[in-house]
C-alpha positions as CSV (number, residue, x, y, z in Angstrom):
1,M,-22.9,36.5,-29.9
2,L,-20.5,39.1,-30.1
3,L,-20.1,39.3,-26.8
4,S,-19.3,36.1,-26.1
5,A,-16.9,35.9,-28.8
6,S,-14.8,39.1,-26.9
7,L,-15.0,37.1,-23.6
8,R,-13.7,34.2,-25.3
9,V,-10.5,35.9,-26.6
10,V,-10.8,37.5,-23.0
11,A,-10.4,33.7,-21.3
12,A,-7.8,32.6,-24.1
13,A,-5.6,35.8,-24.0
14,A,-3.0,35.3,-20.9
15,F,-2.5,31.3,-23.1
16,V,-1.9,32.8,-26.4
17,A,-0.3,36.5,-25.5
18,A,3.4,34.3,-26.4
19,V,2.3,33.0,-29.6
20,V,2.4,36.0,-31.9
21,G,4.7,35.2,-34.8
22,L,5.1,31.8,-33.7
23,L,3.7,29.8,-36.8
24,A,6.8,30.3,-38.9
25,V,9.2,29.4,-35.6
26,S,6.9,26.0,-35.8
27,K,7.7,25.5,-39.4
28,L,10.9,26.4,-39.0
29,A,11.1,23.7,-35.8
30,T,9.5,21.2,-38.1
31,Q,12.2,21.4,-40.6
32,L,14.9,21.2,-37.6
33,E,13.0,18.2,-35.9
34,H,13.0,16.7,-40.1
35,R,16.9,17.5,-40.3
36,L,17.7,15.7,-36.8
37,E,15.9,12.7,-37.2
38,R,18.0,11.4,-40.0
39,T,21.1,11.8,-37.8
40,A,19.4,10.4,-34.9
41,T,18.6,7.6,-36.6
42,T,22.4,6.6,-37.1
43,P,22.9,3.5,-35.0
44,A,25.3,4.0,-31.5
45,S,29.2,2.2,-31.5
46,A,30.7,1.5,-28.5
47,A,32.7,4.5,-29.0
48,D,29.1,6.6,-28.1
49,R,29.1,5.3,-24.4
50,G,28.8,7.5,-22.0
51,D,27.6,11.0,-20.4
52,E,24.3,11.7,-18.7
53,I,21.0,13.0,-19.8
54,R,18.9,15.5,-16.9
55,I,14.7,15.1,-18.3
56,A,12.1,17.1,-16.8
57,M,9.3,15.2,-14.6
58,G,6.0,17.4,-13.8
59,V,5.2,15.6,-11.1
60,E,6.8,14.2,-7.9
61,P,6.6,10.5,-8.3
62,A,4.6,8.6,-5.3
63,T,6.1,5.0,-6.3
64,L,8.3,3.7,-8.7
65,L,7.3,0.3,-8.1
66,G,6.0,-1.0,-11.6
67,P,2.6,-2.3,-11.3
68,F,1.1,0.8,-8.8
69,A,2.6,3.8,-11.4
70,E,0.0,6.3,-12.5
71,N,1.2,9.7,-13.5
72,D,3.6,10.0,-16.2
73,A,6.6,10.2,-14.1
74,E,5.6,7.2,-12.4
75,I,5.3,5.3,-14.9
76,N,8.2,7.0,-17.1
77,I,11.0,6.1,-14.4
78,S,9.3,2.6,-13.8
79,S,9.5,1.8,-17.0
80,L,13.2,1.7,-16.6
81,I,14.0,-0.2,-13.7
82,F,11.3,-2.9,-13.6
83,P,11.2,-5.9,-16.0
84,W,7.7,-6.4,-18.4
85,L,7.2,-10.2,-19.6
86,T,7.0,-8.5,-23.2
87,N,8.3,-5.1,-24.4
88,L,5.5,-3.6,-27.3
89,Q,6.1,-1.9,-30.4
90,F,3.4,0.3,-32.8
91,N,2.8,-0.3,-36.1
92,G,-0.8,1.2,-36.0
93,R,-1.4,-1.6,-33.9
94,L,0.4,-2.8,-30.4
95,E,2.9,-5.7,-31.5
96,H,4.2,-7.3,-28.1
97,V,8.2,-8.5,-28.6
98,P,10.6,-10.2,-26.2
99,G,11.3,-8.5,-22.9
100,L,11.6,-10.6,-19.3
101,A,10.4,-13.9,-21.4
102,S,12.3,-14.8,-24.5
103,S,9.6,-16.5,-26.1
104,W,6.2,-18.0,-25.3
105,E,3.5,-20.3,-27.0
106,R,-0.3,-20.9,-26.6
107,S,-2.2,-23.6,-26.3
108,A,-4.5,-25.4,-28.6
109,D,-7.1,-24.4,-27.1
110,G,-6.5,-20.4,-26.9
111,K,-6.7,-20.7,-23.0
112,T,-2.8,-21.1,-21.9
113,I,-0.1,-19.2,-22.8
114,A,3.7,-20.3,-21.3
115,Y,6.3,-18.0,-21.1
116,H,10.0,-19.1,-21.1
117,L,11.8,-16.4,-19.3
118,K,15.7,-15.4,-19.5
119,E,18.0,-15.9,-17.3
120,A,18.3,-12.2,-15.8
121,V,19.9,-11.2,-12.3
122,W,17.5,-8.1,-9.9
123,D,19.9,-5.3,-8.8
124,D,20.9,-7.3,-5.4
125,G,22.3,-10.2,-7.5
126,K,19.2,-13.0,-6.6
127,P,17.8,-14.4,-9.9
128,I,14.9,-13.6,-11.5
129,L,12.6,-16.3,-11.1
130,A,9.2,-17.6,-12.1
131,S,7.9,-17.3,-8.8
132,D,8.3,-13.3,-9.1
133,V,5.9,-13.5,-11.9
134,V,3.6,-15.1,-9.7
135,F,4.2,-13.1,-7.0
136,T,3.4,-9.6,-8.6
137,Y,-0.3,-11.6,-10.4
138,R,-1.0,-12.0,-6.4
139,L,-0.2,-8.9,-4.8
140,V,-2.0,-6.1,-7.6
141,S,-4.8,-9.0,-7.4
142,D,-5.0,-7.9,-3.7
143,A,-8.0,-5.8,-3.5
144,R,-6.5,-3.8,-0.2
145,I,-4.1,-2.1,-2.9
146,P,-4.9,-0.2,-5.6
147,F,-4.8,-1.3,-9.2
148,S,-6.5,0.5,-12.0
149,R,-5.8,-2.4,-14.6
150,R,-7.6,-5.1,-11.8
151,E,-10.9,-5.0,-14.3
152,Y,-8.5,-7.0,-16.8
153,L,-7.3,-9.5,-14.3
154,Q,-10.6,-10.7,-13.9
155,R,-10.4,-12.9,-17.3
156,I,-7.4,-14.9,-15.8
157,E,-7.6,-17.9,-14.0
158,S,-4.5,-18.6,-12.5
159,V,-1.0,-18.0,-12.9
160,E,1.1,-20.7,-11.4
161,A,5.4,-21.2,-11.9
162,A,6.3,-24.5,-13.6
163,G,10.2,-24.7,-12.5
164,D,12.1,-21.2,-12.1
165,R,12.1,-20.5,-15.6
166,T,8.6,-21.3,-17.0
167,V,5.1,-19.4,-15.9
168,K,2.0,-20.8,-17.0
169,V,-1.2,-17.9,-17.4
170,K,-4.7,-19.9,-17.7
171,Y,-7.9,-17.8,-19.0
172,K,-11.1,-18.5,-18.6
173,N,-11.6,-18.1,-21.6
174,A,-9.8,-18.0,-25.5
175,Y,-9.5,-14.2,-26.9
176,L,-7.2,-11.9,-28.8
177,I,-3.6,-13.0,-27.8
178,D,-2.7,-9.5,-28.1
179,N,-5.3,-8.5,-25.1
180,Q,-4.0,-12.2,-23.4
181,L,-0.6,-10.4,-23.3
182,S,-1.3,-7.2,-22.5
183,D,-3.6,-8.5,-19.6
184,I,-1.1,-10.6,-17.6
185,N,1.5,-8.1,-18.8
186,V,2.8,-5.4,-15.7
187,G,6.0,-4.2,-14.1
188,V,7.4,-7.6,-12.3
189,L,8.3,-7.3,-8.7
190,P,11.1,-9.1,-6.8
191,E,9.3,-11.7,-4.4
192,H,12.2,-11.4,-1.6
193,V,12.2,-7.8,-1.2
194,Y,8.1,-7.3,-1.3
195,S,6.8,-10.3,-0.2
196,K,5.6,-8.4,2.9
197,I,4.9,-5.1,1.5
198,A,1.7,-3.7,3.2
199,P,-1.1,-1.3,1.1
200,G,0.2,1.4,2.8
201,D,3.5,1.2,1.6
202,I,2.7,1.1,-2.2
203,K,3.0,5.0,-2.1
204,G,5.2,7.6,-0.5
205,T,8.1,5.3,1.7
206,E,11.4,3.8,0.8
207,K,10.2,0.5,-0.5
208,A,7.9,2.7,-3.2
209,L,10.6,5.3,-3.5
210,A,14.2,3.6,-3.6
211,P,13.4,-0.1,-5.3
212,V,14.9,-3.1,-6.3
213,G,14.1,-3.8,-9.7
214,H,16.3,-4.9,-13.3
215,G,15.8,-2.5,-16.5
216,P,18.3,-0.8,-18.8
217,F,19.1,1.8,-15.2
218,R,18.5,1.2,-11.6
219,V,18.3,4.2,-8.8
220,V,21.5,5.1,-7.2
221,S,20.2,7.8,-5.4
222,R,17.5,10.6,-5.0
223,V,17.0,13.9,-3.1
224,G,12.7,13.3,-1.9
225,A,10.7,13.0,-5.0
226,R,11.9,15.7,-6.4
227,V,15.5,14.5,-7.9
228,F,16.0,10.7,-8.7
229,V,19.3,9.3,-10.3
230,L,19.6,6.4,-12.3
231,E,22.5,4.8,-13.6
232,R,23.4,2.1,-17.1
233,N,22.7,-1.5,-15.7
234,P,25.4,-3.6,-17.5
235,K,23.3,-7.1,-16.5
236,C,20.1,-5.9,-18.1
237,V,18.9,-8.9,-20.4
238,T,15.2,-7.4,-21.1
239,T,16.1,-4.5,-23.6
240,K,19.4,-3.4,-24.8
241,V,22.0,-2.0,-22.7
242,P,22.0,1.8,-22.4
243,N,24.5,3.9,-23.9
244,L,24.4,6.7,-21.2
245,K,25.6,6.1,-18.3
246,R,23.1,8.0,-16.6
247,A,19.4,9.1,-16.7
248,V,18.8,12.1,-13.7
249,F,14.7,13.4,-13.6
250,Y,14.0,16.5,-11.7
251,F,11.0,17.7,-10.9
252,T,9.9,21.2,-12.6
253,A,6.7,22.3,-10.8
254,T,5.2,24.1,-14.2
255,P,5.8,23.5,-17.6
256,T,7.3,27.5,-17.9
257,A,9.7,26.1,-15.2
258,A,10.5,23.3,-17.3
259,K,11.2,25.5,-20.5
260,N,13.3,27.9,-18.4
261,A,15.3,25.0,-17.4
262,L,16.1,23.9,-20.8
263,L,16.9,27.0,-21.9
264,A,18.8,28.1,-18.8
265,G,21.1,24.2,-19.6
266,E,19.8,22.7,-16.1
267,I,17.9,20.0,-18.4
268,D,18.6,18.2,-21.4
269,A,15.0,16.8,-22.3
270,M,11.2,17.6,-21.8
271,E,7.9,16.8,-23.0
272,S,5.0,19.3,-23.4
273,T,1.8,20.3,-24.8
274,R,1.9,23.8,-25.3
275,I,3.2,24.3,-29.0
276,E,3.8,27.8,-28.5
277,D,6.8,27.1,-26.2
278,V,7.9,24.2,-28.0
279,A,8.3,26.6,-31.2
280,E,10.2,29.5,-28.4
281,I,12.5,26.5,-27.4
282,T,13.2,25.5,-31.2
283,S,13.4,28.9,-32.1
284,K,16.9,29.8,-30.3
285,G,18.8,26.4,-31.9
286,G,20.4,24.0,-30.4
287,Y,17.0,21.3,-29.9
288,Y,15.2,19.0,-31.9
289,T,11.5,17.4,-31.6
290,K,9.6,14.4,-31.5
291,S,5.4,14.7,-32.0
292,R,4.3,11.8,-29.9
293,G,0.9,11.8,-31.7
294,L,-2.3,12.2,-31.0
295,R,-3.3,9.6,-28.1
296,G,-4.0,12.1,-25.1
297,V,-7.6,13.1,-24.6
298,D,-9.3,15.9,-22.5
299,F,-13.2,16.1,-21.9
300,V,-15.4,17.4,-19.5
301,A,-17.1,14.5,-17.3
302,W,-20.5,15.3,-16.3
303,N,-20.9,13.3,-13.0
304,V,-24.3,11.4,-13.7
305,N,-25.5,10.7,-10.7
306,N,-25.8,14.5,-10.0
307,P,-29.7,15.6,-10.7
308,L,-28.0,17.9,-13.4
309,F,-26.9,15.4,-15.7
310,K,-29.0,12.1,-15.9
311,D,-31.1,13.6,-18.5
312,K,-28.8,12.2,-22.1
313,E,-30.7,14.9,-23.8
314,V,-29.6,17.7,-21.9
315,R,-26.2,16.5,-21.7
316,R,-26.3,16.3,-25.2
317,A,-27.5,19.7,-25.5
318,L,-24.6,20.6,-23.1
319,T,-22.0,19.4,-25.7
320,Q,-23.9,21.4,-28.5
321,A,-23.6,25.1,-26.4
322,L,-20.0,24.7,-26.0
323,D,-18.2,26.0,-29.3
324,R,-15.2,22.9,-29.5
325,D,-13.6,23.9,-32.7
326,G,-12.7,27.5,-31.9
327,L,-11.9,26.4,-28.1
328,N,-9.3,24.2,-30.1
329,R,-8.3,27.4,-32.3
330,A,-7.6,29.2,-29.2
331,V,-5.2,27.0,-27.1
332,F,-4.1,25.6,-30.1
333,P,-2.9,29.0,-31.5
334,I,-0.6,27.0,-34.2
335,R,-2.2,25.6,-36.9
336,E,0.2,22.6,-37.6
337,P,-1.2,19.2,-38.2
338,G,-1.4,16.4,-36.4
339,L,-1.2,18.7,-32.9
340,Y,-4.9,18.5,-32.2
341,A,-8.5,17.4,-33.2
342,Q,-11.7,17.1,-32.2
343,P,-12.6,13.5,-30.5
344,V,-15.6,11.4,-31.1
345,G,-14.5,9.0,-28.4
346,T,-11.7,7.3,-26.5
347,I,-10.2,5.2,-29.7
348,P,-7.0,7.2,-30.8
349,P,-7.0,8.4,-34.3
350,V,-3.3,6.2,-34.3
351,L,-5.3,3.2,-34.0
352,E,-5.4,1.6,-37.3
353,R,-9.0,1.0,-38.7
354,A,-11.0,1.6,-35.1
355,I,-12.8,4.6,-35.6
356,P,-15.7,4.6,-38.0
357,N,-15.9,7.2,-40.5
358,D,-19.9,7.9,-40.5
359,L,-19.4,9.1,-36.5
360,K,-18.8,13.1,-36.2
361,P,-18.9,15.4,-33.7
362,L,-22.0,16.8,-32.4
363,P,-22.0,20.6,-34.5
364,F,-21.8,23.5,-32.1
365,D,-25.7,25.4,-32.2
366,R,-26.0,26.9,-29.3
367,K,-29.9,27.7,-30.8
368,R,-30.7,23.5,-30.7
369,A,-29.0,23.4,-27.1
370,Q,-31.2,25.8,-26.3
371,T,-34.0,24.6,-28.1
372,I,-33.2,21.2,-25.8
373,L,-33.4,23.0,-22.8
374,D,-36.2,24.3,-22.9
375,E,-38.1,20.7,-23.8
376,R,-36.5,19.4,-21.2
377,G,-38.3,21.7,-18.4
378,W,-35.2,23.8,-17.9
379,R,-36.6,27.6,-18.3
380,R,-34.6,30.7,-18.2
381,G,-35.4,32.5,-14.7
382,L,-35.5,36.4,-14.4
383,D,-32.2,36.3,-13.5
384,G,-31.2,34.8,-17.0
385,I,-30.2,31.2,-15.3
386,R,-32.3,28.3,-16.3
387,E,-34.5,26.2,-13.4
388,K,-36.4,23.2,-13.3
389,D,-38.7,22.4,-10.3
390,G,-37.2,25.3,-8.7
391,K,-33.4,24.4,-8.7
392,K,-31.2,26.4,-10.5
393,F,-28.9,25.2,-13.8
394,S,-26.3,26.0,-12.3
395,F,-22.8,24.4,-10.9
396,T,-19.2,23.8,-10.1
397,L,-16.5,22.8,-13.0
398,L,-13.4,21.7,-11.7
399,V,-9.9,21.9,-13.5
400,N,-5.8,21.2,-12.8
401,S,-4.4,25.0,-12.2
402,E,-1.1,23.5,-13.6
403,T,-2.5,22.6,-17.4
404,P,-3.0,26.2,-19.1
405,R,-5.0,24.6,-22.0
406,R,-7.4,23.2,-19.7
407,V,-8.3,26.2,-18.1
408,A,-8.6,28.3,-20.8
409,S,-10.9,25.9,-22.0
410,A,-12.9,25.7,-18.5
411,R,-12.9,29.7,-19.1
412,M,-14.1,29.5,-22.7
413,A,-16.8,26.4,-21.1
414,Q,-18.3,29.3,-18.5
415,Q,-18.9,31.8,-21.0
416,D,-20.4,29.4,-23.8
417,L,-23.0,28.1,-21.5
418,K,-23.8,31.7,-19.7
419,E,-24.8,32.5,-23.3
420,V,-27.5,29.1,-22.9
421,G,-28.7,30.2,-19.4
422,I,-26.4,27.9,-17.1
423,D,-24.3,29.2,-14.3
424,V,-20.3,28.0,-14.2
425,K,-18.3,28.8,-11.2
426,I,-14.5,26.9,-11.9
427,D,-12.4,25.6,-9.2
428,E,-9.2,25.4,-10.2
429,M,-7.0,22.9,-8.3
430,E,-3.6,21.2,-8.0
431,F,-3.4,18.2,-10.5
432,S,-2.9,16.0,-7.0
433,A,-6.2,17.1,-5.6
434,L,-8.5,17.4,-8.8
435,N,-7.2,13.7,-9.8
436,K,-8.1,12.5,-5.6
437,R,-11.5,14.1,-6.3
438,M,-12.4,12.8,-9.9
439,F,-11.1,9.4,-8.6
440,A,-13.7,9.1,-5.2
441,R,-16.5,10.8,-7.5
442,D,-16.1,13.9,-5.5
443,F,-17.6,16.7,-8.0
444,E,-20.4,17.7,-10.3
445,A,-18.5,18.1,-13.8
446,G,-14.6,18.1,-14.2
447,I,-12.2,19.0,-17.0
448,Y,-9.9,16.1,-17.3
449,G,-7.8,13.6,-19.3
450,F,-5.2,10.9,-20.1
451,Q,-3.6,9.1,-22.6
452,T,-5.7,6.7,-24.0
453,T,-4.8,2.6,-24.7
454,L,-3.8,0.9,-27.8
455,S,-5.0,-1.8,-27.2
456,F,-8.5,-3.2,-28.6
457,K,-9.9,-2.5,-25.2
458,Q,-12.2,0.2,-23.6
459,G,-13.3,-1.4,-20.1
460,E,-11.2,0.3,-18.3
461,V,-13.0,3.6,-19.4
462,W,-16.9,2.6,-20.0
463,S,-17.4,-0.6,-18.4
464,T,-19.7,0.2,-15.2
465,G,-18.0,0.9,-12.0
466,V,-14.1,0.9,-13.2
467,P,-12.2,3.3,-11.7
468,F,-11.5,5.7,-15.3
469,N,-15.6,5.8,-16.0
470,F,-15.4,9.0,-14.3
471,S,-18.8,10.2,-15.3
472,N,-20.4,7.1,-13.1
473,Y,-21.6,6.3,-16.7
474,S,-23.5,3.0,-16.9
475,N,-25.2,1.6,-20.3
476,P,-26.2,-2.6,-20.1
477,K,-25.5,-2.4,-23.7
478,V,-22.4,-0.9,-23.7
479,D,-21.4,-3.4,-20.7
480,A,-22.4,-6.2,-23.2
481,I,-20.3,-4.8,-26.2
482,I,-17.3,-5.1,-23.6
483,Q,-17.7,-7.9,-22.5
484,G,-18.2,-9.7,-26.1
485,M,-14.9,-7.9,-27.0
486,R,-13.3,-9.8,-24.2
487,D,-14.3,-12.9,-25.6
488,E,-13.3,-11.9,-29.5
489,E,-10.4,-13.2,-31.3
490,D,-10.9,-11.6,-34.5
491,V,-9.4,-8.3,-34.9
492,E,-11.6,-7.2,-37.7
493,K,-15.1,-8.3,-35.6
494,L,-13.4,-6.4,-32.6
495,R,-13.2,-3.3,-35.0
496,D,-16.8,-3.5,-35.5
497,S,-17.6,-3.7,-31.8
498,L,-15.5,-1.1,-31.2
499,A,-17.6,1.3,-34.4
500,T,-20.4,0.4,-32.3
501,L,-19.5,1.0,-28.9
502,Q,-17.9,4.4,-30.0
503,K,-21.5,5.1,-31.5
504,E,-23.0,3.9,-28.7
505,I,-21.1,6.0,-26.0
506,Y,-21.3,9.1,-28.4
507,E,-25.1,9.1,-28.3
508,D,-24.9,9.4,-24.6
509,Q,-22.6,11.9,-24.1
510,P,-21.3,10.5,-20.2
511,V,-19.0,13.0,-21.2
512,T,-18.3,16.1,-24.1
513,F,-15.1,15.5,-25.5
514,L,-13.0,17.8,-26.1
515,T,-9.9,17.7,-28.1
516,W,-7.1,15.0,-28.4
517,Y,-3.6,16.8,-28.5
518,A,-0.4,15.6,-29.2
519,R,2.5,15.4,-26.5
520,V,5.9,16.6,-28.1
521,A,9.6,15.9,-27.0
522,V,12.3,18.9,-27.0
523,V,15.6,17.6,-26.9
524,R,19.2,18.9,-26.8
525,E,20.7,18.3,-30.0
526,R,23.7,16.6,-28.9
527,F,21.1,13.7,-27.6
528,H,21.1,11.4,-30.6
529,N,18.1,8.9,-31.6
530,F,16.1,10.0,-28.0
531,G,13.1,7.8,-28.1
532,A,10.0,9.4,-28.0
533,S,7.7,7.5,-29.5
534,I,3.7,7.2,-29.2
535,L,4.2,4.2,-26.6
536,A,6.2,6.6,-24.5
537,F,8.2,9.8,-23.6
538,I,11.5,7.7,-23.3
539,G,9.9,4.6,-24.4
540,D,14.0,4.3,-26.3
541,L,15.8,5.6,-23.8
542,D,18.0,2.9,-24.3
543,K,19.5,3.5,-27.5
544,C,19.9,7.5,-27.2
545,Y,23.6,8.7,-27.4
546,V,25.6,11.1,-27.5
547,P,29.1,11.0,-30.3
548,P,32.4,11.4,-28.0
549,D,33.3,14.3,-29.3
550,L,29.6,16.2,-27.2
551,Q,30.2,14.1,-24.6
552,K,30.6,16.0,-21.3
553,K,30.3,13.8,-18.5
554,F,31.2,10.0,-18.0
555,K,33.2,9.7,-21.2
556,G,33.7,6.7,-23.0
557,E,32.0,5.4,-19.6
């Protein structure tokens, strides 16, 4: 036991070395956030137009085409340059407000929604038409083109133009209108530009990285995929015309590079999950922070097609062998409420009344884990490693090297599992390589994470065969619950179904949930109203402004 604790400290040492004394700094940062939040809520006036904000992005985008955006940089930038039928707000649950559509109405039978489009033009001056919406739907429905949300398109019967400004979406059945609105809601593409786009052009090409769109900003120049210069679009009608003249996105290879760039004055805003970095930056003065809430989840995915992980009881033993609370205390050394929590599923805590109160994490119980493994036939060999039918319990755990939190988690998990007789080898790799392996199901176990949905949905994660079901998990009862949720219109019944769903999945442990984590935006003080929220890092960038006396570029423009 003492040896394990010592090794845990060693495994986390590199992650926490800079943390001494930063708890007090974090409290100072919180005070700073509260003070600046009051300042930042002051609405901008016409005199506040101008200036440029420089924003760090942690990965190089492969596409800026809205429907096909997957990583954070792609999603953030594409959200500024393409229109969506509806924009989103969050107040305990998602709310749809006008975007490209000025209004919509649903038929009496709940199976058809008619969207009425605003008069708007693409960046090249051509009008945005209902046919563009129809084209986009057909494009993302093309099985040759990767699209992570295709599972939801199965609920749509047809999308048709009724004139130039009306789109009629017919659904196979009536269900919760918020989910109906979400299922069709992707970034709309101009048909006249992308009608002949090939599957291979979706990523890494000029068409993908220099798009024609319509949003609060438009791309005016770029340097490869490392720098993107966006300029205010004065013709934007889908949201407010921005106050800032320009937004420039810079690729920073590591979280440390982003932190150093911010401190050196090379960028103005970044997002981080490394709370010690946030505290260090804010201690210098001249910055404020905005926590985006607990929406990110980390987990260990067990590939259940691997014989090691087929047995549910073995997976439960693995979870009980991992000291998840101790892991979180190590990788989140600053004890501020709302920065992390231990999950029981992929329903975010911010989703109102969606997590059952009686669903609790499995306890850390090394003795119980060893008993289960013994009962399932996994006995220790002479070398201390468990084996069954001549096969040792030994596997490789994948993790991306760019995220210190996950690397530390992998090393601590390695030590915890060694204590119960399981041999774990760690393979650190770049996120792009990990992503490829995870989606190809080319792994034994892997530490992964994502931002969870704020809708009353879980099909894209837990239905049999869907892209984000990394563990190859398949449970007919889970599939039936998800199918029933698709047809449900009553929010309270959906909450009941979500509760049942979470309990069923947690019982099976296809993944071991490690942590909920909050992302924190750190912004230079002169930029007021920076729009980080639970929805997005730059969700309301159109409202951001710099008072005239603090502007450094494009003053008054």
